[in-house]
C-alpha positions as CSV (number, residue, x, y, z in Angstrom):
1,M,21.0,26.4,62.8
2,F,17.9,24.4,62.8
3,K,17.4,21.6,60.4
4,I,14.3,21.6,58.3
5,R,12.8,18.1,57.8
6,F,11.1,16.9,54.7
7,F,8.9,13.8,54.0
8,S,10.0,13.9,50.3
9,I,12.7,15.9,48.5
10,L,12.0,18.7,46.0
11,V,14.7,20.6,44.2
12,F,13.8,24.1,43.1
13,L,15.5,26.1,40.4
14,G,17.8,28.8,41.8
15,S,17.7,27.4,45.4
16,F,20.4,25.6,47.3
17,L,18.4,24.9,50.4
18,F,16.6,21.6,51.1
19,Y,13.4,21.3,53.0
20,S,11.4,18.3,54.3
21,F,7.9,17.9,52.9
22,S,5.1,15.4,53.6
23,Y,2.4,15.0,51.0
24,A,-1.1,15.3,52.1
25,N,-3.4,12.3,51.6
26,D,-5.0,13.7,48.5
27,N,-1.6,14.3,46.8
28,Q,-2.5,17.9,46.1
29,T,-0.6,19.7,48.9
30,I,2.7,19.5,50.7
31,E,3.5,20.2,54.4
32,V,6.5,22.4,55.3
33,T,7.9,22.2,58.9
34,I,8.9,25.7,60.1
35,V,12.4,26.3,61.6
36,K,13.8,29.3,63.6
37,N,14.0,32.6,61.7
38,D,11.5,31.5,59.1
39,Y,8.9,34.1,57.9
40,L,5.9,33.4,55.7
41,I,6.8,36.0,53.1
42,N,10.4,34.7,52.7
43,I,9.1,31.1,52.3
44,C,6.7,32.2,49.7
45,K,9.4,34.1,47.8
46,K,11.5,31.0,47.7
47,Y,8.9,28.4,46.7
48,L,5.8,29.9,45.2
49,E,5.5,30.6,41.5
50,D,3.8,33.9,42.5
51,P,5.1,35.1,45.9
52,R,2.1,37.5,46.1
53,R,-0.1,34.5,46.8
54,W,1.3,34.5,50.5
55,R,-2.1,35.7,51.7
56,K,-3.7,32.5,50.2
57,I,-1.2,30.4,52.1
58,A,-2.1,32.3,55.3
59,K,-5.7,31.7,54.7
60,I,-5.3,28.0,53.9
61,N,-3.3,27.5,57.1
62,R,-5.7,29.7,59.2
63,L,-2.9,32.0,60.4
64,V,-4.3,34.8,62.5
65,N,-1.1,36.7,62.2
66,P,1.0,35.8,59.1
67,D,4.1,37.3,60.6
68,L,3.8,35.0,63.6
69,I,4.9,31.5,62.9
70,F,6.9,29.2,65.2
71,P,9.6,26.5,64.7
72,G,7.9,23.1,64.4
73,Q,4.8,24.5,63.0
74,K,3.6,22.9,59.8
75,L,2.4,24.9,56.7
76,I,0.2,23.4,53.9
77,I,1.0,24.6,50.4
78,P,-1.0,23.5,47.3
79,L,1.1,22.1,44.5
80,T,-0.5,24.4,42.0
81,L,1.1,27.3,43.7
82,L,4.6,25.9,43.8
83,K,7.4,26.8,41.4
84,G,7.9,24.1,38.8
85,L,11.2,22.7,37.5
86,P,11.3,22.9,33.7
87,I,11.5,19.4,32.2
88,D,12.8,18.6,28.8
89,G,11.2,16.4,26.2
90,T,13.3,14.1,24.0
91,A,12.9,13.5,20.3
92,T,12.2,9.7,20.4
93,F,11.2,9.5,16.7
94,V,12.1,11.7,13.8
95,K,11.1,11.2,10.1
96,G,11.8,13.6,7.3
97,S,12.0,17.3,8.1
98,A,11.5,18.3,11.8
99,M,12.6,21.7,12.9
100,L,13.1,23.3,16.3
101,H,13.0,26.9,17.4
102,E,14.4,27.5,20.9
103,K,13.2,30.3,23.1
104,G,15.4,33.3,22.6
105,S,16.7,32.0,19.3
106,G,15.9,33.7,16.0
107,E,16.5,30.7,13.8
108,W,15.0,27.3,13.2
109,R,17.4,24.3,13.3
110,E,17.0,20.7,12.3
111,L,15.9,18.2,14.9
112,H,17.6,14.9,15.3
113,L,16.8,11.7,17.2
114,N,17.5,12.1,21.0
115,D,17.7,15.9,20.8
116,L,16.2,17.7,23.8
117,I,13.2,20.0,23.5
118,K,13.0,22.6,26.1
119,Q,10.1,24.6,27.5
120,G,9.4,27.6,25.3
121,S,10.4,25.9,22.1
122,G,8.6,25.8,18.8
123,I,8.4,22.7,16.7
124,K,7.3,22.1,13.1
125,T,7.2,19.1,10.7
126,G,7.3,19.3,6.9
127,N,5.7,17.2,4.2
128,E,5.8,13.5,4.7
129,S,7.5,14.1,8.1
130,A,6.7,13.2,11.7
131,L,8.0,13.7,15.2
132,E,7.5,12.1,18.6
133,I,8.5,13.9,21.8
134,T,8.6,11.9,25.0
135,F,8.9,13.1,28.6
136,E,10.4,11.3,31.7
137,D,6.9,10.3,32.9
138,A,6.3,8.5,29.5
139,T,3.9,11.1,28.3
140,S,4.4,11.8,24.6
141,F,2.9,13.6,21.7
142,Y,3.2,12.6,18.1
143,L,3.1,15.3,15.3
144,R,1.8,14.4,11.9
145,P,3.1,16.1,8.7
146,N,2.8,19.9,8.4
147,T,2.2,20.5,12.1
148,L,3.3,23.6,14.0
149,L,3.3,23.5,17.8
150,D,4.7,25.5,20.7
151,I,5.6,24.1,24.1
152,I,4.4,26.9,26.4
153,V,4.8,25.1,29.7
154,A,6.6,21.8,30.6
155,E,7.3,21.6,34.3
156,K,7.5,19.2,37.1
157,K,6.1,19.9,40.6
158,G,7.2,17.4,43.1
159,S,8.1,14.0,42.0
160,I,4.9,12.9,40.4
161,H,3.1,16.1,39.3
162,F,3.6,17.4,35.8
163,M,2.2,20.5,34.1
164,R,2.3,20.8,30.3
165,E,0.7,23.4,28.1
166,L,1.0,23.3,24.3
167,Y,-0.2,25.6,21.6
168,L,-1.1,23.8,18.3
169,R,-1.1,26.4,15.6
170,S,-1.8,24.0,12.7
171,G,-1.7,20.3,11.8
172,K,-2.5,17.3,14.1
173,A,-1.0,16.1,17.3
174,I,-1.7,12.7,19.0
175,S,-1.1,12.9,22.7
176,R,-0.5,9.8,24.9
177,L,-0.5,10.6,28.6
178,R,0.5,8.3,31.5
179,E,-2.3,7.4,33.9
180,A,-2.7,10.3,36.3
181,T,-1.2,9.8,39.7
182,G,-1.5,13.3,41.1
183,G,-4.6,15.4,41.3
184,E,-2.8,18.4,40.1
185,S,-1.1,17.0,37.0
186,R,-2.3,18.9,34.0
187,F,-2.0,18.6,30.2
188,E,-3.6,21.2,27.9
189,I,-3.5,21.8,24.2
190,H,-4.5,25.2,23.1
191,T,-5.5,26.0,19.5
192,P,-6.7,29.2,17.8
193,S,-10.3,28.2,18.5
194,A,-10.4,25.9,21.6
195,I,-8.6,24.3,24.6
196,A,-8.4,20.6,25.2
197,A,-7.5,19.6,28.8
198,A,-6.9,16.0,29.8
199,R,-5.6,13.7,32.5
200,G,-4.6,10.1,31.8
201,T,-5.7,9.7,28.2
202,V,-4.9,9.2,24.6
203,F,-6.5,11.8,22.3
204,R,-6.0,13.6,19.0
205,V,-6.3,17.3,18.4
206,S,-6.1,18.9,14.9
207,V,-6.4,22.4,13.4
208,D,-7.3,23.0,9.8
209,D,-6.9,26.1,7.5
210,T,-10.1,27.6,8.8
211,E,-8.8,27.4,12.4
212,A,-11.4,24.8,13.2
213,T,-10.4,22.4,15.9
214,R,-11.2,18.7,16.0
215,S,-10.7,16.5,19.1
216,E,-11.1,12.8,19.3
217,V,-10.6,10.7,22.5
218,L,-9.3,7.2,22.1
219,R,-8.8,6.4,25.8
220,G,-9.8,8.3,29.0
221,T,-11.5,11.7,29.0
222,I,-10.8,15.3,28.0
223,G,-12.6,18.6,28.3
224,V,-12.9,20.8,25.3
225,S,-13.6,24.5,25.9
226,A,-14.4,27.4,23.6
227,M,-16.6,30.5,23.8
228,S,-17.2,30.0,27.6
229,T,-18.6,26.5,26.9
230,T,-17.0,23.2,27.9
231,V,-18.0,19.8,26.8
232,A,-16.6,16.5,28.3
233,L,-15.5,13.9,25.7
234,Q,-15.6,10.4,27.0
235,E,-13.6,7.5,25.4
236,G,-14.7,7.0,21.8
237,E,-16.2,10.5,21.4
238,G,-15.2,13.5,19.4
239,T,-16.2,17.1,18.7
240,L,-15.7,20.0,16.4
241,V,-15.0,23.6,17.3
242,R,-15.3,26.1,14.5
243,A,-13.7,29.5,14.9
244,H,-15.6,31.8,17.2
245,E,-18.2,29.1,18.0
246,P,-18.7,26.8,21.0
247,P,-17.9,23.0,20.7
248,L,-20.5,20.8,19.0
249,K,-22.2,18.2,21.1
250,P,-20.0,15.2,21.6
251,R,-20.6,12.3,19.1
252,K,-19.6,8.7,18.9
253,L,-16.5,8.1,16.8
254,L,-17.1,6.0,13.7
255,L,-15.8,2.4,13.7
256,P,-12.9,1.7,11.3
257,P,-13.6,0.3,7.8
258,E,-12.9,-3.4,7.1
259,L,-10.4,-4.4,4.5
260,I,-11.7,-6.5,1.6
261,D,-9.8,-9.7,0.8
262,P,-6.5,-9.2,2.6
263,A,-3.7,-11.2,1.1
264,P,-1.2,-13.3,3.1
265,V,1.5,-11.9,0.8
266,Y,1.3,-9.0,-1.6
267,K,3.3,-9.9,-4.7
268,T,2.5,-7.3,-7.3
269,M,2.7,-3.5,-7.7
270,P,0.8,-1.4,-7.2
271,L,-0.5,-2.5,-3.9
272,K,-4.2,-2.2,-3.8
273,F,-6.5,-1.9,-0.8
274,R,-10.3,-1.7,-0.8
275,F,-12.7,-1.5,2.1
276,K,-16.2,-2.3,2.9
277,Q,-18.6,0.7,3.3
278,R,-19.1,2.1,6.7
279,E,-22.3,3.8,7.6
280,G,-21.8,7.5,8.3
281,A,-18.4,7.7,6.7
282,S,-17.8,10.3,4.0
283,S,-14.2,9.1,3.5
284,F,-11.6,6.7,4.8
285,R,-8.0,7.5,5.9
286,V,-5.5,4.8,5.4
287,F,-1.9,4.6,6.8
288,L,0.8,2.1,5.8
289,A,3.7,2.2,8.2
290,K,6.9,0.3,8.8
291,D,6.1,-0.1,12.5
292,Q,3.2,-1.4,14.4
293,G,2.8,1.8,16.3
294,I,2.0,3.6,13.0
295,K,4.7,6.2,13.5
296,D,7.0,5.6,10.6
297,V,4.3,6.2,8.0
298,I,5.3,5.6,4.3
299,A,1.8,6.2,2.9
300,D,-1.1,8.4,4.2
301,K,-4.1,8.2,1.8
302,S,-7.6,9.6,2.0
303,I,-10.2,7.9,-0.3
304,R,-13.9,7.8,-0.8
305,P,-15.5,4.8,0.8
306,D,-15.8,3.1,-2.7
307,G,-12.3,4.0,-3.7
308,T,-9.1,2.1,-3.8
309,V,-5.8,2.9,-2.1
310,E,-2.9,2.3,-4.5
311,I,0.8,2.3,-3.5
312,S,3.1,2.2,-6.5
313,T,6.6,1.8,-5.1
314,I,7.6,-0.1,-2.0
315,D,10.5,-2.4,-1.0
316,D,10.0,-6.0,0.1
317,G,9.3,-6.3,3.8
318,M,6.7,-6.3,6.6
319,Y,4.4,-3.3,7.0
320,F,1.3,-2.4,9.0
321,L,-1.9,-1.1,7.7
322,Q,-4.3,1.1,9.8
323,S,-7.5,2.7,8.6
324,L,-10.2,4.9,10.1
325,S,-13.5,6.4,9.0
326,I,-14.1,10.1,8.7
327,D,-17.5,11.7,9.1
328,N,-19.0,14.7,7.3
329,D,-17.5,17.1,9.8
330,G,-14.0,15.7,9.3
331,I,-14.0,14.0,12.7
332,E,-11.7,11.0,12.5
333,G,-13.0,7.7,13.9
334,L,-11.5,4.9,15.9
335,P,-8.4,3.4,14.3
336,S,-8.3,-0.2,13.3
337,D,-5.8,-2.6,14.8
338,P,-2.6,-2.5,12.8
339,L,-2.9,-5.2,10.2
340,P,0.4,-6.9,9.1
341,V,1.0,-6.5,5.4
342,R,3.8,-8.7,4.0
343,V,5.2,-7.4,0.7
344,R,7.5,-9.5,-1.4
345,I,7.7,-8.4,-5.0
346,N,11.0,-10.1,-5.8
347,P,11.9,-12.1,-7.6
348,L,10.0,-10.4,-10.4
349,P,8.2,-12.3,-13.1
350,P,10.5,-12.8,-16.2
351,Y,10.4,-10.5,-19.2
352,I,9.1,-12.7,-22.0
353,Q,10.8,-12.5,-25.3
354,S,8.8,-15.1,-27.2
355,P,6.2,-16.0,-28.1
356,Q,4.5,-12.6,-28.3
357,E,0.9,-12.0,-27.4
358,W,-1.6,-13.5,-29.9
359,A,1.2,-15.3,-31.8
360,E,0.1,-17.8,-34.3
361,L,2.5,-20.7,-34.2
362,R,3.0,-23.6,-36.5
363,G,4.1,-27.0,-35.3
364,K,3.1,-28.9,-32.3
365,S,6.2,-27.8,-30.2
366,V,6.6,-24.3,-29.0
367,E,9.8,-22.6,-27.8
368,F,9.5,-20.1,-25.0
369,K,12.3,-17.6,-24.2
370,W,12.7,-15.0,-21.5
371,L,15.3,-12.8,-19.8
372,T,17.3,-13.7,-16.7
373,V,15.7,-12.4,-13.4
374,K,17.9,-11.3,-10.6
375,D,17.5,-13.5,-7.4
376,A,15.8,-16.2,-9.4
377,A,17.2,-19.7,-8.9
378,R,14.7,-21.4,-11.3
379,Y,11.5,-20.7,-13.2
380,H,7.9,-21.9,-13.4
381,I,5.9,-22.1,-16.6
382,Q,2.2,-23.0,-16.9
383,I,0.2,-23.5,-20.1
384,A,-3.5,-23.7,-20.0
385,E,-6.5,-23.9,-22.3
386,D,-8.2,-21.0,-20.6
387,E,-7.2,-17.6,-19.2
388,A,-8.2,-18.5,-15.7
389,F,-5.8,-21.5,-15.8
390,S,-8.4,-23.9,-14.6
391,T,-7.5,-26.4,-17.4
392,I,-3.7,-26.6,-17.2
393,V,-2.0,-28.7,-19.9
394,L,1.6,-28.1,-18.8
395,D,3.0,-27.2,-15.4
396,K,6.8,-27.2,-14.9
397,S,8.6,-25.5,-12.1
398,D,12.2,-26.8,-12.3
399,I,13.5,-24.9,-15.3
400,K,16.9,-23.4,-14.6
401,D,17.6,-22.0,-18.1
402,T,15.8,-19.1,-19.7
403,D,14.2,-21.1,-22.5
404,Y,12.0,-24.1,-22.7
405,V,10.6,-26.2,-25.6
406,T,7.3,-27.9,-25.0
407,T,6.3,-31.3,-26.1
408,S,3.6,-31.7,-28.7
409,L,0.5,-29.5,-28.2
410,G,-2.7,-30.1,-30.0
411,F,-3.7,-28.3,-33.1
412,N,-6.9,-26.3,-33.4
413,M,-6.4,-24.7,-30.0
414,S,-5.7,-21.4,-28.4
415,Y,-3.5,-21.5,-25.3
416,Y,-2.5,-19.2,-22.4
417,F,0.9,-19.3,-20.7
418,R,2.6,-17.5,-17.8
419,L,6.0,-17.5,-16.1
420,S,7.1,-16.9,-12.6
421,S,10.5,-16.8,-10.8
422,I,11.5,-18.9,-7.8
423,A,14.1,-17.7,-5.4
424,G,16.7,-19.8,-3.7
425,D,14.6,-20.1,-0.5
426,N,11.8,-21.6,-2.7
427,Y,9.7,-18.4,-2.5
428,E,7.8,-18.0,-5.8
429,G,7.1,-14.5,-7.0
430,A,4.0,-13.3,-8.8
431,P,3.4,-14.8,-12.3
432,S,3.7,-12.7,-15.4
433,D,0.5,-11.6,-17.2
434,A,-1.1,-14.4,-19.1
435,L,-0.3,-14.3,-22.8
436,S,-2.2,-16.1,-25.5
437,F,-1.0,-18.0,-28.5
438,S,-2.5,-20.3,-31.1
439,I,-1.2,-23.5,-32.6
440,I,-2.0,-23.3,-36.3
441,P,-1.7,-26.6,-38.1
442,P,1.0,-26.8,-40.8
443,P,0.1,-27.1,-44.4
444,P,-0.7,-30.7,-45.3
445,S,1.9,-32.8,-47.2
446,I,0.3,-33.9,-50.5
447,E,0.9,-37.3,-51.9
448,K,1.7,-37.9,-55.5
449,P,-1.6,-37.6,-57.4
450,A,-3.0,-40.8,-58.9
451,V,-4.0,-39.9,-62.4
452,G,-6.5,-42.2,-64.3
453,D,-8.1,-42.0,-67.7
454,K,-11.3,-40.7,-66.2
455,E,-10.5,-39.7,-62.6
456,T,-7.6,-38.2,-60.7
457,R,-7.3,-38.9,-57.0
458,I,-5.3,-36.5,-54.8
459,R,-4.7,-37.2,-51.1
460,W,-2.7,-35.4,-48.3
461,H,-1.8,-35.9,-44.7
462,N,-4.7,-36.0,-42.2
463,L,-4.2,-33.3,-39.5
464,G,-6.9,-34.5,-37.2
465,K,-10.3,-33.7,-36.0
466,G,-11.7,-30.2,-36.6
467,I,-9.4,-29.4,-39.4
468,T,-10.8,-28.5,-42.9
469,Y,-8.8,-28.0,-46.0
470,H,-8.5,-25.4,-48.8
471,F,-7.7,-27.1,-52.1
472,Q,-6.6,-25.4,-55.3
473,M,-5.6,-26.7,-58.8
474,S,-4.0,-24.5,-61.5
475,S,-2.3,-24.8,-64.8
476,D,0.5,-22.5,-63.6
477,T,2.9,-22.6,-60.7
478,E,1.8,-19.1,-59.5
479,F,-1.8,-20.3,-59.3
480,K,-3.1,-17.3,-61.3
481,N,-5.3,-19.5,-63.5
482,I,-7.1,-21.6,-60.9
483,A,-9.1,-24.4,-62.4
484,V,-10.5,-26.0,-59.2
485,E,-10.9,-24.5,-55.7
486,K,-12.7,-26.2,-52.9
487,T,-13.0,-26.4,-49.1
488,L,-13.0,-29.9,-48.0
489,Q,-13.8,-31.8,-44.8
490,N,-11.6,-34.8,-45.6
491,P,-8.0,-34.9,-46.7
492,E,-8.6,-36.0,-50.2
493,I,-10.4,-35.1,-53.5
494,T,-11.3,-37.0,-56.6
495,L,-11.4,-34.9,-59.8
496,T,-12.4,-35.6,-63.4
497,T,-9.1,-36.0,-65.3
498,P,-8.6,-32.9,-67.4
499,E,-9.0,-33.5,-71.1
500,K,-6.5,-30.8,-72.0
501,T,-3.0,-32.0,-72.1
502,G,-0.4,-30.3,-70.0
503,T,1.0,-30.0,-66.5
504,Y,-1.3,-29.2,-63.6
505,F,-0.4,-28.1,-60.1
506,V,-2.2,-28.8,-56.9
507,R,-1.8,-27.4,-53.3
508,T,-3.8,-27.3,-50.1
509,S,-3.8,-25.5,-46.8
510,S,-5.4,-26.4,-43.4
511,I,-8.0,-24.4,-41.5
512,D,-8.6,-24.8,-37.8
513,A,-12.0,-24.4,-36.0
514,K,-11.4,-20.6,-35.4
515,G,-10.7,-20.0,-39.1
516,H,-7.0,-19.7,-38.8
517,E,-5.5,-20.9,-42.1
518,S,-2.0,-22.2,-42.6
519,D,0.2,-21.5,-45.6
520,F,-0.3,-23.5,-48.7
521,S,1.7,-26.7,-49.1
522,V,4.5,-27.0,-51.6
523,P,2.6,-27.6,-54.9
524,Q,2.6,-31.1,-56.4
525,S,2.2,-31.5,-60.2
526,F,0.9,-34.1,-62.6
527,E,0.8,-34.3,-66.4
528,I,-2.0,-35.0,-68.8
529,K,-0.7,-36.5,-72.1
530,N,-2.4,-36.8,-75.5
531,K,-4.9,-39.6,-75.6
532,I,-4.1,-40.5,-79.4
533,P,-1.1,-42.8,-79.3
534,F,0.8,-41.2,-82.3
535,G,0.2,-37.6,-81.7
536,P,-0.5,-34.9,-84.3
537,L,2.5,-35.5,-86.5
538,S,1.8,-39.2,-86.7
539,I,-1.7,-38.5,-87.9
540,I,-0.5,-36.3,-90.7
541,G,2.0,-38.9,-91.7
542,A,-0.6,-41.6,-91.8
543,A,-2.8,-39.5,-94.0
544,W,-0.1,-39.1,-96.6
545,L,0.5,-42.8,-96.5
546,I,-3.1,-43.6,-97.4
547,I,-3.2,-41.1,-100.2
548,W,0.0,-42.6,-101.7
549,L,-1.4,-46.1,-101.5
550,V,-4.7,-45.2,-103.2
551,F,-3.2,-43.2,-106.0
């Protein structure tokens, strides 16, 4: 037997023979060295995808008589005509519900990480799900949620030539192809309304409910064909193909929006992200993912350019934010670079038990109480004269208990306070909402009234600048019959001593600058006695004495 020499090895499905091939300079053909008993038709049956193309092989090799070939003669065969070996893809990322329908099978089954996906299979992703499939040449495609795709062709011809043909029925696929090394490598995505063909590129293809196809190129070039019309999309361009219409003229992809005021650490829920306006954008799409490749997406939000993305529930950790602009035709623009987003909500701010919001407190010292916070090693309290905490009157961050009593605070003031928790690693969580309270001065303590024949002077404790006083005098302890009522600037009053004998009661309250009035003080009393030394009975007795002496 004659040996058949090859310049590189190809293994073909169903064949146990080995041939020697040498690649042509343009990497588009191979050379076969003929051995004894070889016939052109038999060679084509073994190695061509369509053996009926033997006439083309004869024409390429300028064979006058196809039945007459000789040992040692070399035949050139285009790679496109060769049989391809089916190649499997591998599920390199699976999130949520991803299902596989294998060729010849009547049922869908769940896809798991590292499962093989064969040529002829159908794939679908559910809500909040995603799937990445990667081939041996590092080519991959990533399916977003609610995507249905068929792998029509996945073959390898030679060692560096790959042929893939996909059918995207619905949803969105992001394709990442290796840089092309062979002229006949081919990657095509068919949709109900268009075909996107590419070599060496990263591009997106999507199909909506109206079967309109959108294609956007992030790197390289692709051709988009529909209704006998093909347009070439360069890097940074996109197009729309509506059902039964040719592709629109390629357009530049919009630049991504810019995040407003990114925070070094996000400490509160919900997370909120706002963006600057982008000319030409009708909406923004925002992804928050666990990975920098934006595959493990935990939030996918579409908002108006003046809107806010809010994410209500998320664990502490590092995330990555990516955004893009969308034009009026729904063509998605260039994605932003993934922005690290550090989230640390814990330890949470304490739950405050007292004082309550708008509490009116008496006394210069205030007691604060709160509940224990998990993961908190200590607590931080701040008290300020303003809600912005620009004028802080107390700042203490080494409190280990769940209560704290302040030193004296001034009267005639409203205050704001907030509490935060500090973890064992000294990380301080977000502060609580600022709560307001007021210190209402206590009722003044009245001194014993100084009663004179003509004037009675009453004094009480001075509570300081800005405090006025509400004074009352009554002849009864319940102050139903008020004889004197005044508002005074000073902590004293001088009254004309009452002529009517009896016991009188006085009390006073304090009023701060905002009109907050304290309770009345404990009443003090003073007595007015009869100004005639002997009293009524003595007068009567004296009258009888005079009458007796005269008569």
